N, C-alpha and C positions, 0 to 999 in steps of 0.2 A: 319149311327150316327144318333141318334136323337137330334133333335135343339129345344131348346125352346124358341119363338120369345117372351114370355114374361116375358124375362130378358133384354130386351128393353126397358122395363115401369121400371124394378127392377134398373137399372142403370142409368137411365137419371131422376128417379123422386129428388134425393137431389137435382140436379141444378135448378129444379123449384123453392124452397127455397131459393137456395141461391142466384139464378138468382131476386128474388123480392127484395133480399137485398141489392144487385147491383146494384143500380140507379149511371147512369153517374156522376163523381164529374167534378166540374169546374175547379179543378186542383188537380194535384195529382195523383196516379194510383187508378182504379178501375176496374169491372167487368161488362160486359154484356153478359148474356146469351141468346143463342138460342136454346131453353128448347129440349133436346134431339137430338141437332146435335153437338152444338160445344159452347165453353166457350172463348170470346175475353177478351184479358187483356188489360187494353187502359190506357194512359198516356194524361193527359188534355183532354179526352173526343173524342182521337184521338187510334183506335186499332194498337197496337204492334204486339201481338204474338196472337194464335189462337190453342187453345188446343180441337183438334178432336177427341170427345169422344164417339159420336153414335155408337150402336151398335145394328143391325138388322139383324134377322134371318128369314123375313117376304118371301124372294124369294131368290134364288140361285146369282141373278144380288146385290141385297142390303148386301146381308151376305158377297161376293165379296170386296163390297165396303166398309164395316164398319168391318172387320175381326180384326182389330187392332186400337189401339188408337196411335196418335202421335201431334208432336208439329209441326204447322205452323209459319212462319215469314212472316211478309208483309214489305211492302215497307215504308219508310220515312215517306210519305204522309199517312200510313194507308188505301189504296186505293185495291192495289194487293197484290198477295200472288207471294213470289220470291221463295217460296218452293212447292213441287210435293206432288200432291195427288193421289188418284185411278187414273188406264188407263195407255194408252202409254205404253214407251217401261218399261221394270222393273216395272210393276205396282205394288208390292210389296214394292218398296222405296218409300217413303211418309217422307217428312218434316225431322226431329229429332226424328229420332225413333233407339229403343231398340230390338236386336232379335239375336238369334242363330239357325243356320238350322240343327245343332246337341245338341239337350238337351236330356242324358241317364240317365233313372232311372231303378230301378228294374224292369220295366214293360214294357220296351224296349226305343225306341229312335224314337223323335217328331222332325218336323221342326218347330220354332218357328220365321224364315227369310221369307222364300217364303207363309208362313200360311199354309202347305198342312194339312189338314186333323184336323183341331181344330183351338182356337181363343183367344186371349187376350180381356177379358170381364171385363170394368169397372163395380165395385158394388157400391161403394158410394164415395162420398165425404168426407174425413175424415177433413178437416177445409178449409180455407179458409179466407183470409185478405188482405187490402190493405189500404194505407193510402200517402200522400204526397211524401213519400220517395221510398216507395215499394211495390211489391203486391208478394203475394205465396198462392199457395194452394197446397195439397195432396190429391191423390186419391187413393183408393185401387182398385187394379185390380188381376185379377185371369187368371193367365195361362195355357189353358187346355193341357189334355196330350192326350192319343188318343181316350178317351172319352170325356164328358163336365164335369169332375172331373177334379179340379184343381191338377197340381202337384207344381206349385209356385204360393205363393201369393205375391205380390210388393206392397210398399207402393212407390209412385214416387211424388215426392215432386219438383217443379219448383219455383223459385224466381226471378222474376225481379226488377232487381237496376236501377236507374238512370244512365244511359250510360256517362261515361266520353267522352268528345269531341277528335275526331272527330266522336266516334260511337253513333252511335245511338239505341241499342241493348246490353243489356248486359244480361245476362241469367243463370241461374244456374241451372243444374238437380242433383238433388239427389235421387236414386233408392236403396230401401233397399229391396232385394229378399228373402224370407223366402221357404227353401226346406220343401215340405208337403208329398213328394213319398218317402222316405229316401235319400240315397247318390244320390246327382245329379251332372251330370257333364254338363258344356257349353263348346261346343266346336264345331268346323267349321274352318272356313277359312279367310283372312281378308279380301275379298269379300262377302261374306254371313252371317256376323255375328259380332256383337258388337255394339258400341252407332255410331252412323254414320248421317252425313246430308247429305240431298238430294236436290239440285236447283230444280226449275220450268224447266219444259221441254223445254220451248224457249229458254233456255242458249245458246249464241253464243260458240259454242265447240271449236271457231280457237282459241278462247282468254282466255282458261281456264289454270291458271297458279298454282303451289305452292310454298310454302317459307317454308322451312324449318330449325330449329334451329340446324345447325352444317354446317362445311366446306365438303365439298363433300360429299355432306347426299346420302345416297341410300334407299329411304322407303322400299323397297321392301327385304332390308336385316337390316336395323337398327330397334333399340328395344327402346322403352320405351321416345319419344321424350316428352318435357316438352309442347309443342305446337305445333300446325301445323295449316296453314293459306293458304286459298286458296283466288285467286283471278277471279270473275267471270263478265259477262255481261251476266242482264236479260233483256229482254224488252230495250235493248239497251243504260243500264243503267249499269256504272261499281260497283260494289260491291267488300268490302272485307269481310270475314268471318274466325275469327279464333277459332278453337278447344283448348281451354285449358283444360291439362290432370292433374288429381289432382296424387301426390307420393302415395296417400293412397290405390290407386287402384290397383287391380293384375298387375303383375311386366312382363317381358319378354313381351311386346305388342309391335306388329307390329300396324302402321298406311297404311291403304290403300288409298293413296292420290295421283293419278294420273290418274284418267279415265277424259275424256274430258268432259262429260256428269255432273261430279262435286258431285259425291257422294264419301265420302270421310270420313275417320273417325279412333277409336281407336277399336281393336280385342281384347276384355279382352279374354283369356280363362283359367277357375278352376274349382275346383269341390267345391260344397258346401257339409258339411256332413248332415246327417239326423238333421231335426228340426233344423239345422243351417242358418245362414246368412250372406249375401253379401251385401256389400255396394260399390258403385261407383258413383262418381262424376266428373260431367264436367261442364264446362261454354261454351259458345258463346258469340263472341264480333262482331258487325256486323256494318261495315260502307258503305256508298256512297263513292266510291274513294278507297283511298288506306290506309293500317294500318300499319306503319313502325315498324319492329324488337323492334325498342328501346318501344314504344308504347306498342307494346304486352309484350313483357317481364316485363316491369312494373306490367301490369294488371296478369301475371302468379305471378309475385312475393305476389301481394296482395292476389290473390286466395287461395293460397300454405304456406302463410309465411314467405317465402325464402327473399334471397338479391341477388339472383345469378345475374350477369353482362349481359349484351347483347351479345349474343353469335356471331360466324360469323354464316353466314347463307347461305345458297343454295335456288338458284330460278331455277325453273324448270317449263318448259310447260308440259302439260297434255302429255298423250302419245298419239299417235294417231293409231288409228283402223287400224289392220293390212288390208291389201287391200285381197278384195275377189276376189280367186281364181276365173277363170273362166274355167267352165266344158269342161273335153276334147272332141272334137269333134269326133264323131265316122270314121274312115276312111269305106271307102265303100270297100267292099270284091272284092277280084282280082277277076278277070276274067280269 
């Protein structure tokens, strides 16, 4: 497959201009751009989120590290990333990210979860705005097919709002995907597709747990949760992360929310008609310590416009990996 390193310049140039305008504000939201690599969203001069947008095909190693964009979350002090980047176990798990391991068009099926044989490349910044109450930016992404030609065009918008206590992050993602190569089927399975969040690699796996908005919940069978919360420990500090689902998203949606390494999210399976569009919306609430079901439900209602009461909940520790089987010892041949 032919690669075009010049795309690195194409996709980063818009932030050179945006960064020049994004001087740090003494109060409120602002942007700080590391040209060609990432854009930080800041609150009162402190980084809260990091949009990792670099694309660099100059070497196989750099291409591996930059083959798709994703959103990092920082700790409450704005110093340490609490989400995972490239490398380590499951290198394709990165921050808050979107993908499907089976995207099928008339030209065949590609994997834009593990990122085999193609990339997701930022083309430009569509808009960017910050003030004392919020920050929002929209980027145009191209999802490559089996060649560098895109099969999907996406406008992805992130909006960071002032988080209600005890949360310190409230961020919304809106994805508008357009089919460019005829009817496009987005498929896979709950472990390898959808909108998912991956904590940092130094998560304490023994302390990962999940809360579900249903009595006797079974995430491997249930569908269409309005929200799911994860409780995790990263760098010795406890956090809660609530994923808020939107009722306008595709339905019959399972949540993968049981891994001890903390990757969790919603798997949307659907088909986009030729030249049609798909919109997906979700929010993350992040806090140090614990977010209660009452708090999460209140924020879910604000997101969806509903007035649902706080549901009965199920709290479950993460699944423990099955013990590795010892290889059978070969018996010495009989004499």
